[in-house]
N, C-alpha and C positions, 0 to 999 in steps of 0.2 A: 361835066361841071362838077367842080369840088365845093363841098360844104365845109364851112369853117366855124369852129366853136371854141370859145375861151372858157374852158371848164376845168375842174380839178379831178373829176372822176367820171368814168363810163361804166354804165350798168348794162349787161349783156343778157338778152334772151338767148336760148340755145337752139331749139328747134325752128328751122326756117330762117335763122339769123346767122349763127355761127356755123350751123351744121344742117345736114339734110334731114327733114322730116321723114323721108322715105327710109332712111337707115334706121331710125328709131322704130318706125312701124313694121318694117320687113325683117329686121334683125333683132332688136331688143325686145319688142313686144312678144314675139313667139318664144324666145328664150325665157322670159319671165312666166309666160302662161304655163309652159311645160313643167315649172318648178314650183308653183304656189303650193301644191299639196304637200310636197316634201318639206318646204320651209315651215308650213303650219304644223307639221307633226314632229320634225326634227328639232326645231327651235322654239318649240311652244312656250318655254319658260324665259326666253330672251326678252328682256325689258322692252325693247323696241317692237318685237312682235306682239307682246302682250298689250302694249299700248294701242298698236295699230288694230289688232283684233277687236278691242273695246271700241274703237272709233267706228269700225265697221258695224258692229252691233247697234251702236247709237244712231248711225245714219239709216240703218235698216228699221229701227224701232223695234228691234228683237233682241232683248237682253240675253236670252239664253241660246242665241243661235250657235250651232255647233261648227266644227271645222268644215264640215261638208257644205253647210249653208254659207259660211264665210267665203269659202273657195268659189262657190257658184256665183256669189255677188261680185267677187273680184273679176271673174270671166265676163260677167254682164257688163260691169263698168268699162273693162277694157274694150269689149265690143262696141260700146257706145261712146268711146273716147271721153269718158267722164273723168274730170280732173279732180278725183276724190282724194284727199290727203292720205288716208290709210293705204290706198292702192299705190300711191307714188312712194310711200315709206317702204312697203314690201318689195316693190319693183326694185328700189335703190339697194335694198340688202342683197337681193338676188344678183343684180348687176354688179355690185361691188365684188362679190365672190367670183363672178365670171371674169371680170377685169383682172382680179388678182391671180386667178388660174391661168390667165392668157387665152381663155376661150373667146374673149371679146377685145376688140380695139376700137376706140372711138373714131368718129368722123368729124372733120373740119373742112369747110370750103378752103380752096387753095389760097384765097386772098387774105384769110383771117389771121392765121398764126403770125406771118411776117409783120402784119399791121400791130397786132397785140404786143409783139416784142418791141416794136418801135414806140408805141405809146407808153408802154411800161418804162422803156429806157429814157423817155422824155419827162418821166416824173408823173405821168397820168396814173391814178389809182383805178384798178380795174376790179369790178364786182360782177357777180353773176346772180341773175334772178330768173328762176325757171320754175315751172310747175312740177318738174322732177325733184325729188328730195335732195337735200344737201349731200347725203351719202352717195346718191347717183351722180351728182354733179362733181363731187370730189373724185370719184372713180373716173368719170368721163375725162377730165382735164388731166388726171394723172397718167392716162393710158392712151394717149394720142399717137398717131403715127410718127409724130415729131417728138415723142418723148414725154416727159412729165411737164405739164404746163402750169401746175399749181403754183410754182413760185411767182407767176405773173399776177396772180389773183389775190386781192386783199380780203374779199369776203364773199360768202355764199348764202343766198336767200331762197327760200321756197315758200309755199303757200302755208306752211306750219309757223315758220318763225317771222314772216313778214305779212301774210295774209293773202287773199285772192288777187290775181293779177290785173283784174279790171276795177279795182277799187282804189281811189286816190289815197285813202288812208294807208294802204300797203306801202305806197311809195314814200309817204311822210315818215313811216316807221323806219324804212331803210335809211333815209336821210338822217334821221335822229341817230340810228345806229352807227352810221359812218361818220358822224359829225361834220357833215357837209351841208353847206347851204343849198336849198333846192335849186336856186339858179345857177349853181356851179355843177350841176349833175346833168349828164346826158344819157338817155335810155335808147337802146337800139332793139327794135322788135319788128317782126313782120305782121303783127296782129293790131288792126286799128283800135280795137277797144282798149288795149293795154297802153298804146300810144296816148289815147285820149285821157286815161286815168293818170299817167305819169305828167302830162302837161297840166292837168287839173291841179296836181300837187305842186306846180311851179317848176317842174323840170323842163329842160329841152328834150326833144324827142325826134327821132328820125326812123322812118319806116324803111326796112330793108326788103327789097323786092327782088327775088331770085326766080327765073323761069323755072316752071315745074313745081314750085312750092304751093301748097293749098291756097294761100291768100294772095298769090300773084295776081290773078285776074281781078279779084275784088278791089285791089289797091290799097292805099293807106289814107284815104280821106284827104284832108287838107294839110297833112304833115309833110314836112320836107322828106324826100326819099333819096335812097342810094341803092345802086345795084350791087355794089361791093364795098368792102370796108375801105379800100384805098381811094374812095371817092370822098372820104371824110378826113378833114385835117383837124387836129386838136392842138391847142396851145393851152398852157396853164399859166397861173400867176407868175410862177417862177422859171418858165421856160422861154425860149427864143424860137420855138418851132413855128 
């Protein structure tokens, strides 16, 4: 069954939606875990690192926490799958370096890239909204097995520049930033709480359900759902798709 939407822009979640959560957990998380200590010591004066370390201390309520304590907190949050903004910032810096060196190549489900290219060609604006940092998103899309996909993407949003993914105000901020009316935006995600928040902000929302993903059995509540991107047809005000 094909789902049809008349919208101007599609906003994409990454984990469980465009890409396998297992790849992030099994490949990217261990890669960052082994490099937190080096990042904190070797780039301690980097403005992004300084800001993230300050945020870690704020979240811990420990303004004098040293690098050892900060690293311990990062490991604990990683173990608990805590979507803490400074954790995502530091992971993003590490992953960006890994992608740039060729240590890492991102993962996309087979159905995703051809559909994104078709939507882009049809004039649909594509944005990304992930709990992973903007730096990590940029590296992810630039280092795909299909080459650099960044030219397909008009904007990147994370929990720092948009806000938490289960709060409607975050989606209102993205709508304002993109200059797109809420009713002309479609959000794709595997997480029902995120879909709920997008709908509460006036967006269209579709749950992506892929076997083997963490939220597959839970389902997507009362949202429309698709198993692959090619089950979704998009038209825009100026297209004939």
